[in-house]
C-alpha positions as CSV (number, residue, x, y, z in Angstrom):
1,X,0.0,0.0,0.0
2,X,1.3,3.4,-1.0
3,X,1.4,6.3,1.5
4,X,1.0,10.1,1.1
5,X,4.6,11.3,0.9
6,X,5.8,14.5,2.4
7,X,7.4,17.2,0.3
8,X,11.0,16.5,1.4
9,X,10.8,12.8,0.7
10,X,9.0,12.9,-2.7
11,X,10.8,14.0,-5.9
12,X,7.6,13.3,-7.9
13,X,6.0,16.4,-6.4
14,X,8.4,18.6,-8.5
15,X,8.1,16.7,-11.8
16,X,5.6,17.4,-14.6
17,X,3.4,14.3,-14.5
18,X,3.2,12.1,-17.6
19,X,-0.1,11.4,-19.3
20,X,-1.7,8.0,-18.9
21,X,-2.4,6.2,-22.1
22,X,-6.2,5.9,-22.4
23,X,-5.7,2.1,-23.2
24,X,-4.0,1.8,-19.7
25,X,-6.9,3.3,-17.7
26,X,-8.7,0.0,-17.2
27,X,-5.5,-1.9,-16.6
28,X,-4.4,-3.4,-13.3
29,X,-1.7,-0.8,-12.5
30,X,-3.9,2.3,-12.9
31,X,-7.0,0.7,-11.3
32,X,-4.8,-0.4,-8.4
33,X,-3.4,3.1,-8.1
34,X,-6.9,4.6,-8.1
35,X,-8.1,2.1,-5.4
36,X,-5.1,2.9,-3.2
37,X,-5.5,6.6,-3.6
38,X,-9.2,6.5,-2.7
39,X,-8.4,4.4,0.4
40,X,-5.7,6.9,1.5
41,X,-8.0,9.9,0.9
42,X,-10.8,8.3,2.9
43,X,-8.5,8.1,5.9
44,X,-7.8,11.8,5.9
45,X,-10.1,13.8,8.1
46,X,-9.5,17.1,6.3
47,X,-8.2,15.9,2.9
48,X,-10.5,16.8,0.0
49,X,-8.4,15.6,-2.9
50,X,-5.3,13.7,-3.8
51,X,-3.0,13.8,-6.8
52,X,-0.9,10.8,-8.0
53,X,2.4,12.7,-7.5
54,X,1.6,12.9,-3.8
55,X,1.9,9.1,-3.5
56,X,5.1,9.1,-5.6
57,X,3.5,8.4,-9.0
58,X,4.3,11.2,-11.6
59,X,1.2,10.5,-13.7
60,X,-1.7,12.8,-14.6
61,X,-4.4,11.6,-12.2
62,X,-6.2,13.2,-9.2
63,X,-9.2,12.2,-7.1
64,X,-11.7,14.6,-5.5
65,X,-13.3,13.2,-2.3
66,X,-17.0,12.6,-2.3
67,X,-17.2,14.4,1.0
68,X,-15.8,17.5,-0.6
69,X,-18.5,17.2,-3.4
70,X,-21.4,16.4,-1.1
71,X,-23.6,19.4,-0.5
72,X,-24.2,19.6,3.3
73,X,-20.8,18.1,4.2
74,X,-18.6,20.2,6.4
75,X,-16.1,20.5,3.5
76,X,-18.8,21.6,1.0
77,X,-18.7,25.1,-0.5
78,X,-22.2,26.0,0.5
79,X,-25.2,24.7,2.5
80,X,-28.4,23.6,0.7
81,X,-31.7,24.8,2.0
82,X,-35.2,23.3,2.6
83,X,-36.1,19.9,1.2
84,X,-32.8,19.7,-0.6
85,X,-31.0,20.0,2.7
86,X,-32.9,17.1,4.3
87,X,-32.4,14.7,1.3
88,X,-28.7,15.7,0.8
89,X,-27.7,14.6,4.3
90,X,-28.5,11.0,3.3
91,X,-26.8,11.1,-0.1
92,X,-23.4,9.6,-0.4
93,X,-21.4,11.2,-3.2
94,X,-18.7,9.0,-4.7
95,X,-15.2,10.2,-5.2
96,X,-14.5,11.6,-8.6
97,X,-11.5,10.5,-10.6
98,X,-9.8,12.8,-13.1
99,X,-7.3,11.2,-15.5
100,X,-5.3,13.3,-18.0
101,X,-7.2,16.4,-16.9
102,X,-6.9,19.6,-18.9
103,X,-8.0,23.0,-17.6
104,X,-10.2,24.3,-20.5
105,X,-11.3,27.5,-18.9
106,X,-10.6,29.7,-15.8
107,X,-12.3,32.9,-14.8
108,X,-10.3,36.2,-14.7
109,X,-11.8,37.0,-11.3
110,X,-9.7,35.7,-8.5
111,X,-10.1,35.3,-4.8
112,X,-7.6,34.7,-2.0
113,X,-8.2,31.2,-0.7
114,X,-7.1,29.5,2.5
115,X,-5.2,26.3,1.4
116,X,-3.3,23.4,2.8
117,X,-1.8,20.2,1.4
118,X,-1.5,16.6,2.6
119,X,2.1,16.7,1.4
120,X,3.0,19.7,3.5
121,X,1.6,18.9,6.9
122,X,1.3,21.5,9.6
123,X,1.2,24.5,7.3
124,X,-1.5,26.6,5.6
125,X,-1.4,29.4,3.1
126,X,-3.3,32.1,1.3
127,X,-3.3,31.6,-2.4
128,X,-5.0,33.7,-5.2
129,X,-7.2,31.3,-7.3
130,X,-9.6,31.8,-10.1
131,X,-13.2,31.8,-8.9
132,X,-14.3,29.4,-11.7
133,X,-12.6,26.6,-13.6
134,X,-13.6,23.9,-16.1
135,X,-11.7,20.6,-16.5
136,X,-11.9,18.0,-19.2
137,X,-10.7,14.5,-18.2
138,X,-11.2,10.8,-18.3
139,X,-12.9,9.0,-15.5
140,X,-11.8,5.6,-14.1
141,X,-13.7,3.8,-16.8
142,X,-12.0,5.6,-19.6
143,X,-15.0,7.9,-20.4
144,X,-14.2,11.5,-21.3
145,X,-16.2,14.2,-19.4
146,X,-16.2,18.0,-18.8
147,X,-16.8,19.5,-15.4
148,X,-17.3,23.1,-14.6
149,X,-16.9,24.4,-11.1
150,X,-17.0,27.5,-9.0
151,X,-15.7,28.5,-5.6
152,X,-14.5,25.5,-3.5
153,X,-14.4,22.9,-6.3
154,X,-12.7,25.3,-8.7
155,X,-10.1,25.9,-6.0
156,X,-9.5,22.1,-5.7
157,X,-9.1,21.7,-9.4
158,X,-6.4,24.4,-9.5
159,X,-4.5,23.0,-6.5
160,X,-4.6,19.5,-8.0
161,X,-3.7,20.6,-11.5
162,X,-0.7,22.4,-10.0
163,X,0.4,19.1,-8.5
164,X,0.5,17.6,-12.0
165,X,2.7,20.4,-13.1
166,X,5.2,20.0,-10.3
167,X,3.9,23.2,-8.5
168,X,3.0,23.4,-4.8
169,X,0.7,25.9,-3.2
170,X,3.6,27.3,-1.3
171,X,5.1,28.5,-4.7
172,X,2.0,30.7,-5.3
173,X,1.0,31.6,-1.7
174,X,1.0,35.3,-0.6
175,X,1.3,34.1,3.0
176,X,2.3,30.7,4.6
177,X,1.9,30.0,8.3
178,X,2.2,27.2,10.7
179,X,-1.0,25.5,11.8
180,X,-0.5,26.8,15.3
181,X,0.0,30.4,14.2
182,X,-2.7,33.0,14.2
183,X,-3.7,34.2,10.7
């Protein structure tokens, strides 16, 4: 079983990740990597996404946690109201797999966002990110899809796409602070 590697012990974090041949997506190696990454992400209380380079694999793959996608979860971007709120509490949203993702569009408007990383434990930062982003990718079954996002999910897309380019949030942060520091 792989583990999430810290920045100083993981040269894959600083490499541009290689594309995964579409014919390999359903293969044992990539399916095993996806399974292990989902398991690792599920164990992280505050983790909302995980990129393959974070587990030492310099390939173009990231996973967004279902708990980050579920409306009504504490990691969700906004709270649903009324009937939608009652039904969404019961809904389990599966993790989303993004293979060979391409950012097709980002908004010009940016917001400073609070950000952390499972590969840089104990630190947080403030990073300017586009408010909206659209990604085209393949899912774990080899099906191509397009997903637009705003706010929280757009932020996740940009952070994970940076991982695939060998960039860490600390490279873009306007401020970085220890978890115990006051903002």
